C-alpha positions as CSV (number, residue, x, y, z in Angstrom):
1,M,13.1,24.2,-21.3
2,S,16.6,23.5,-22.6
3,A,16.7,20.2,-20.7
4,V,13.8,18.8,-22.7
5,K,15.1,17.9,-26.2
6,G,13.1,16.5,-29.0
7,S,14.6,13.0,-28.4
8,V,13.4,13.2,-24.8
9,L,9.9,14.1,-25.9
10,A,9.7,11.2,-28.3
11,A,11.0,8.8,-25.6
12,L,8.4,10.1,-23.1
13,A,5.7,8.7,-25.3
14,T,7.3,5.3,-25.2
15,F,7.8,5.7,-21.5
16,D,4.1,6.4,-21.1
17,I,3.0,3.2,-22.8
18,A,5.6,1.1,-21.0
19,A,4.4,2.6,-17.6
20,R,0.8,2.0,-18.5
21,T,1.3,-1.6,-19.6
22,Q,3.9,-2.3,-16.9
23,S,5.8,-4.3,-19.6
24,L,8.4,-3.6,-22.2
25,T,7.1,-6.5,-24.3
26,R,3.5,-5.2,-24.3
27,A,4.8,-1.7,-25.1
28,A,6.8,-3.0,-28.0
29,T,3.7,-4.8,-29.3
30,E,1.6,-1.7,-29.1
31,L,4.3,0.4,-30.8
32,H,5.0,-2.2,-33.4
33,I,8.8,-2.2,-32.6
34,T,11.1,-4.7,-30.9
35,T,11.3,-5.1,-27.1
36,G,15.0,-4.2,-27.5
37,A,14.2,-0.9,-29.2
38,V,11.8,0.0,-26.3
39,S,14.4,-0.9,-23.7
40,Q,17.0,1.2,-25.5
41,Q,14.7,4.2,-25.7
42,I,14.0,3.9,-22.0
43,R,17.7,3.7,-21.1
44,Q,18.5,6.7,-23.2
45,L,15.7,8.6,-21.6
46,E,17.0,7.7,-18.1
47,Q,20.5,8.9,-19.1
48,Q,19.2,12.2,-20.4
49,L,16.9,12.7,-17.4
50,G,19.6,11.7,-14.8
51,F,17.4,9.3,-12.9
52,A,15.9,5.9,-13.3
53,V,12.2,5.7,-14.2
54,F,11.9,1.9,-13.8
55,Q,13.1,-0.8,-11.5
56,R,14.0,-3.9,-13.5
57,H,13.5,-7.3,-12.0
58,A,12.9,-10.9,-13.0
59,R,9.1,-10.4,-13.2
60,G,9.4,-7.3,-15.4
61,I,9.4,-3.6,-14.5
62,T,7.9,-1.3,-11.9
63,L,8.0,2.5,-11.7
64,T,10.4,4.1,-9.4
65,E,9.1,6.9,-7.1
66,P,10.5,9.6,-9.6
67,G,9.1,7.5,-12.4
68,Q,5.6,7.6,-10.8
69,Q,5.7,11.3,-10.5
70,L,6.9,11.8,-14.1
71,H,4.3,9.4,-15.5
72,Q,1.4,11.1,-13.8
73,V,2.4,14.4,-15.6
74,V,3.4,12.8,-18.9
75,H,0.2,10.7,-19.2
76,R,-2.1,13.6,-18.4
77,S,-0.2,15.9,-20.8
78,L,-0.3,13.4,-23.7
79,K,-4.1,12.9,-23.2
80,E,-4.6,16.6,-23.2
81,I,-2.7,17.0,-26.4
82,E,-4.7,14.2,-28.1
83,A,-8.0,15.8,-26.9
84,V,-7.0,19.3,-28.2
85,I,-5.9,17.9,-31.6
86,L,-9.2,16.0,-31.9
87,A,-11.2,19.1,-31.0
88,L,-9.3,21.2,-33.5
89,Q,-9.4,18.9,-36.5
90,P,-12.1,20.0,-38.9
91,G,-14.8,17.4,-39.6
92,L,-13.6,15.1,-36.8
93,Q,-16.2,15.5,-34.1
94,A,-15.8,13.2,-31.1
95,E,-18.9,11.2,-30.4
96,G,-20.1,8.4,-28.2
97,E,-21.2,7.6,-24.7
98,I,-19.3,7.9,-21.4
99,R,-20.4,6.1,-18.2
100,L,-19.3,8.1,-15.2
101,K,-19.5,7.1,-11.6
102,L,-19.0,9.7,-8.8
103,T,-20.3,10.6,-5.4
104,P,-23.7,12.5,-5.2
105,S,-22.1,15.4,-3.4
106,F,-19.5,16.1,-6.1
107,A,-22.1,15.4,-8.8
108,F,-24.7,17.9,-7.5
109,K,-22.4,20.6,-6.1
110,W,-19.6,20.6,-8.7
111,L,-20.3,18.6,-11.9
112,V,-23.9,19.1,-12.8
113,P,-23.8,23.0,-12.7
114,R,-21.0,22.8,-15.3
115,L,-22.3,20.1,-17.7
116,H,-24.1,22.6,-19.9
117,D,-20.7,24.0,-20.9
118,F,-19.5,20.5,-21.8
119,Y,-22.5,19.7,-24.0
120,Q,-22.0,23.0,-25.8
121,Q,-18.4,22.1,-26.7
122,Y,-19.2,18.4,-27.4
123,P,-22.8,18.0,-28.4
124,E,-22.2,14.5,-29.8
125,I,-21.0,13.0,-26.6
126,N,-23.5,11.7,-24.0
127,V,-22.4,11.5,-20.4
128,Q,-24.3,8.9,-18.3
129,T,-23.8,10.0,-14.7
130,F,-24.3,7.5,-11.9
131,A,-24.2,8.9,-8.4
132,D,-26.0,6.1,-6.6
133,G,-24.3,6.0,-3.2
134,A,-22.3,8.1,-0.8
135,L,-19.3,5.9,-1.5
136,V,-18.0,4.8,-5.0
137,D,-16.6,1.4,-5.8
138,S,-13.7,2.6,-7.9
139,Q,-12.6,-0.9,-8.7
140,N,-15.9,-1.7,-10.4
141,T,-15.2,-1.7,-14.2
142,D,-18.8,-1.5,-15.4
143,C,-18.1,2.2,-16.0
144,D,-15.6,4.2,-18.1
145,L,-14.6,6.8,-15.5
146,V,-14.7,7.2,-11.8
147,I,-14.3,10.4,-9.7
148,D,-13.7,9.3,-6.1
149,Y,-12.9,11.2,-3.0
150,R,-10.0,9.6,-1.3
151,R,-7.1,10.2,1.2
152,D,-3.9,11.0,-0.6
153,D,-2.0,8.1,1.2
154,D,-4.8,5.6,0.4
155,I,-4.5,5.6,-3.4
156,K,-1.9,4.6,-5.9
157,I,-1.1,7.0,-8.7
158,D,-0.5,5.2,-12.0
159,G,-1.4,5.5,-15.7
160,S,-5.1,5.0,-15.0
161,T,-5.4,7.0,-11.8
162,S,-4.6,10.7,-11.3
163,L,-5.4,13.5,-8.9
164,L,-8.1,15.6,-10.3
165,L,-8.6,18.2,-7.5
166,A,-6.8,18.5,-4.2
167,E,-9.3,19.4,-1.4
168,S,-9.3,21.7,1.6
169,L,-11.6,21.6,4.6
170,L,-13.5,24.6,6.0
171,P,-16.0,24.8,8.8
172,V,-19.1,26.6,7.4
173,M,-22.4,27.8,8.9
174,S,-25.2,30.2,8.3
175,P,-24.6,33.9,9.0
176,D,-27.0,33.8,11.9
177,Y,-25.2,30.9,13.5
178,Q,-21.8,32.6,13.1
179,A,-23.1,35.7,15.0
180,R,-24.1,33.5,18.0
181,F,-20.5,32.7,19.0
182,D,-17.1,34.2,19.6
183,W,-15.1,32.0,17.4
184,Q,-11.7,33.1,18.8
185,Q,-12.6,31.6,22.1
186,P,-11.9,27.9,22.5
187,Q,-14.8,27.4,24.9
188,A,-17.2,28.2,22.1
189,W,-16.7,24.8,20.7
190,K,-18.3,23.2,23.8
191,A,-21.6,24.8,22.8
192,V,-21.3,24.5,19.0
193,T,-23.2,21.7,17.2
194,L,-21.0,19.8,14.9
195,L,-22.3,18.5,11.6
196,H,-20.4,15.6,10.1
197,D,-20.0,13.7,6.9
198,A,-19.8,10.3,8.6
199,M,-18.6,8.6,5.3
200,P,-16.0,10.7,3.6
201,W,-14.3,7.6,2.3
202,R,-14.4,3.9,2.8
203,H,-13.5,2.7,6.3
204,A,-13.2,6.2,7.7
205,E,-14.2,6.9,11.3
206,R,-17.3,9.0,11.3
207,D,-15.7,12.0,13.1
208,T,-12.4,11.8,11.2
209,E,-12.7,15.2,9.4
210,W,-13.6,17.1,12.5
211,R,-10.9,15.3,14.6
212,Y,-8.3,16.1,11.9
213,W,-9.3,19.8,11.8
214,F,-9.3,20.2,15.6
215,D,-5.8,18.6,15.8
216,A,-4.4,20.8,13.1
217,M,-5.9,23.9,14.7
218,H,-4.7,22.9,18.2
219,I,-8.3,23.1,19.6
220,A,-9.2,20.8,22.5
221,A,-12.8,19.8,21.6
222,D,-14.8,16.6,21.4
223,S,-15.1,15.7,17.7
224,R,-17.6,12.9,18.4
225,R,-20.4,15.3,19.3
226,G,-23.1,16.5,16.9
227,H,-25.2,15.2,14.1
228,F,-24.0,12.7,11.4
229,F,-24.9,12.4,7.8
230,N,-23.7,10.0,5.1
231,R,-23.1,12.8,2.6
232,T,-21.2,16.0,2.9
233,D,-23.8,18.0,0.9
234,M,-26.4,17.0,3.5
235,A,-24.3,18.3,6.3
236,M,-23.8,21.5,4.3
237,A,-27.6,21.8,3.9
238,A,-28.1,21.4,7.6
239,A,-25.5,24.1,8.2
240,E,-27.3,26.4,5.8
241,A,-30.5,25.8,7.8
242,G,-28.8,26.9,11.0
243,L,-28.5,23.5,12.6
244,G,-24.8,23.9,13.4
245,V,-21.3,23.9,11.8
246,A,-20.5,21.6,8.9
247,M,-17.0,20.5,8.0
248,A,-17.3,21.3,4.3
249,R,-15.0,20.6,1.3
250,Q,-14.0,23.9,-0.3
251,A,-14.6,22.6,-3.9
252,L,-18.3,22.1,-3.1
253,I,-19.2,25.4,-1.4
254,G,-18.3,28.0,-4.0
255,E,-21.9,29.0,-5.0
256,D,-23.2,28.8,-1.4
257,V,-20.5,31.1,-0.2
258,S,-20.8,33.6,-3.0
259,K,-24.5,33.9,-2.4
260,G,-24.0,34.3,1.4
261,K,-25.8,31.1,2.3
262,L,-22.7,29.8,4.1
263,V,-20.0,31.7,5.9
264,S,-16.8,30.9,7.8
265,P,-14.5,32.8,10.2
266,F,-11.7,30.5,9.3
267,L,-9.3,29.9,6.4
268,P,-9.3,26.6,4.4
269,L,-7.0,23.8,5.7
270,P,-5.5,21.3,3.2
271,A,-7.4,18.0,3.7
272,N,-4.6,15.6,2.6
273,A,-7.4,14.2,0.4
274,G,-8.9,14.9,-3.0
275,Y,-10.9,13.9,-5.9
276,Y,-9.2,11.2,-8.0
277,L,-10.0,10.3,-11.6
278,I,-9.8,6.6,-12.4
279,R,-10.0,5.6,-16.1
280,H,-11.2,2.0,-16.8
281,R,-11.4,2.5,-20.6
282,Q,-9.8,4.7,-23.4
283,S,-11.7,6.5,-26.2
284,A,-11.7,9.8,-28.0
285,A,-14.9,10.8,-26.2
286,I,-13.3,10.0,-22.8
287,D,-10.2,12.0,-23.7
288,C,-12.4,15.0,-24.5
289,F,-14.3,14.7,-21.3
290,V,-11.1,14.5,-19.2
291,H,-9.6,17.4,-21.1
292,W,-12.8,19.4,-20.3
293,L,-12.6,18.5,-16.6
294,Q,-9.0,19.8,-16.5
295,Q,-10.1,23.0,-18.2
296,Q,-12.8,23.6,-15.6
297,L,-10.2,23.3,-12.8
298,T,-8.0,25.9,-14.3
299,H,-10.7,28.6,-14.7
């Protein structure tokens, strides 16, 4: 891209550190240059970009809305570059331990089936996976990384938090259950048994996903009916057993759909929610794992 010159690329690295530390002074300390030099690089970057990346005030700096969007991409890209360089350098094998917290549903349905590939690429890195409860305390810093399912408008994107995977919702059921109803008829929903994930995120109402789907599809139905579970994979298992229709997350049903265990007469609907990656620590091993996660999502 002609708009991205070498000087801009260099300044973006400075911008990343200033955004992450939320301080020109701390960025200068990390870069071993003066605060004035950091400030000059940021101002030159803003002039070349044509928009402000920081708001400056008496207490320091905060990212503007365009700055937040830019930092999300810049930070992720720089970490990917670091991880690739580390993986390509001969004789430099990343090693160490990563403590990862995530929901059981995402662990069992998405991560665990893929971990063999990670260990083949990085045999010296050990991932300790903690999937204790249906909800994850993303603010608890006794782990290195958190993968948490959250509403898009309920999380702040910054240098430590990024969207890993946007989610879509899809009603799923067993093939036999699908054959029992005419799904084009609105009255069918009066007889259908709804299967809920009653705890999709903290403080969510227990019928929130079904209510959202009915509203988006303009279907007049009672979203409060049915059976409730505290994990989405349990609701999906109940659907597979023919108990009813589960409101599933598309990222978690790939294998079940490909094997014909779950089916749907509908198309996926954007959930306005997704899996967010929160980094509490930095290390070469963590960089490799994050890079690997992003690789999996592009396959």
